[in-house]
Backbone as CSV, one residue per row, in Angstrom:
resi,resn,N_x,N_y,N_z,CA_x,CA_y,CA_z,C_x,C_y,C_z
1,UNK,1.056,-0.914,0.145,0.170,-0.409,0.310,0.576,1.340,0.894
2,UNK,2.357,1.020,0.383,3.066,1.933,0.746,3.622,2.660,-0.077
3,UNK,3.516,1.559,-1.263,4.895,1.514,-2.611,3.536,2.082,-3.536
4,UNK,2.319,1.609,-3.071,2.139,2.419,-4.333,1.771,3.851,-4.100
5,UNK,1.251,4.339,-3.022,1.184,5.388,-1.960,2.073,6.196,-3.429
6,UNK,3.218,6.231,-2.222,5.049,6.393,-3.567,4.534,6.333,-5.038
7,UNK,4.163,5.617,-5.314,3.520,5.774,-6.927,2.831,7.325,-7.595
8,UNK,2.409,6.793,-6.685,0.957,7.951,-7.035,1.833,9.775,-7.187
9,UNK,2.264,9.799,-6.075,3.016,10.830,-5.659,3.748,11.201,-6.185
10,UNK,5.229,10.206,-7.328,6.126,10.376,-7.558,5.036,11.107,-9.511
11,UNK,4.046,9.933,-9.088,3.305,10.705,-10.731,2.968,12.152,-10.636
12,UNK,2.272,11.918,-9.717,1.292,13.464,-9.322,2.928,14.796,-9.716
13,UNK,4.729,14.626,-8.999,5.231,15.069,-8.982,5.602,15.349,-10.611
14,UNK,5.766,14.259,-10.941,5.980,14.262,-12.501,4.952,15.201,-12.978
15,UNK,3.652,14.659,-13.480,3.381,15.040,-13.720,2.966,16.588,-14.960
16,UNK,3.054,17.475,-14.192,3.195,19.559,-15.112,4.675,18.754,-15.508
17,UNK,5.700,17.316,-15.386,6.471,18.002,-17.221,6.816,17.553,-18.112
18,UNK,5.044,16.542,-17.982,5.347,15.875,-18.635,3.972,16.241,-19.635
19,UNK,3.945,17.522,-20.344,2.324,17.599,-20.316,2.702,18.000,-21.859
20,UNK,3.867,18.128,-22.207,3.994,18.317,-23.707,4.092,16.402,-24.383
21,UNK,3.528,15.449,-24.114,4.185,14.070,-24.017,2.687,13.288,-23.299
22,UNK,1.347,14.131,-22.651,0.086,14.177,-22.551,-0.378,13.130,-23.356
23,UNK,-0.548,13.981,-25.292,-1.131,12.781,-26.135,-0.221,11.797,-26.462
24,UNK,1.440,11.589,-26.146,1.389,10.538,-26.878,1.497,9.453,-25.311
25,UNK,1.858,10.319,-24.508,1.050,8.499,-22.544,-0.569,7.974,-23.461
26,UNK,-1.575,9.118,-23.713,-2.862,8.829,-24.311,-2.464,7.724,-24.556
27,UNK,-1.362,7.983,-25.780,-1.442,7.643,-27.505,-1.655,5.324,-26.162
28,UNK,0.470,5.256,-25.851,0.548,4.201,-25.418,-0.307,3.408,-24.591
29,UNK,-1.049,4.599,-23.093,-2.335,3.513,-22.396,-3.575,2.408,-23.530
30,UNK,-3.759,3.926,-24.670,-5.229,3.058,-24.769,-4.963,1.897,-25.521
31,UNK,-3.369,2.030,-26.491,-3.207,0.654,-26.701,-2.576,-0.332,-25.653
32,UNK,-2.275,-0.316,-24.823,-2.128,-0.945,-23.690,-3.316,-1.813,-23.347
33,UNK,-4.403,-0.886,-23.010,-5.633,-1.343,-22.061,-6.270,-2.095,-22.814
34,UNK,-5.678,-1.632,-24.536,-6.149,-2.639,-26.071,-6.136,-3.822,-25.821
35,UNK,-4.550,-4.034,-25.915,-3.714,-5.116,-25.683,-4.421,-6.346,-24.116
36,UNK,-4.346,-5.309,-23.397,-4.841,-6.037,-22.230,-6.174,-6.831,-22.870
37,UNK,-7.427,-6.004,-23.236,-8.888,-6.834,-23.254,-8.549,-8.200,-24.287
38,UNK,-7.983,-7.889,-24.337,-7.926,-8.816,-26.058,-6.999,-9.845,-25.028
39,UNK,-6.347,-10.232,-24.076,-5.706,-11.907,-23.432,-6.501,-11.835,-22.509
40,UNK,-6.989,-11.134,-21.604,-8.833,-11.611,-20.662,-10.188,-11.909,-21.556
């Protein structure tokens, strides 16, 4: 539990610096989600 909270805090700390990559991240996340839904 503590580890996930730590990851979330790091994620939100890094988030402002990755604004220019949000569209790319969304594309990767969508592809990853489709890949997972195909497996299950």
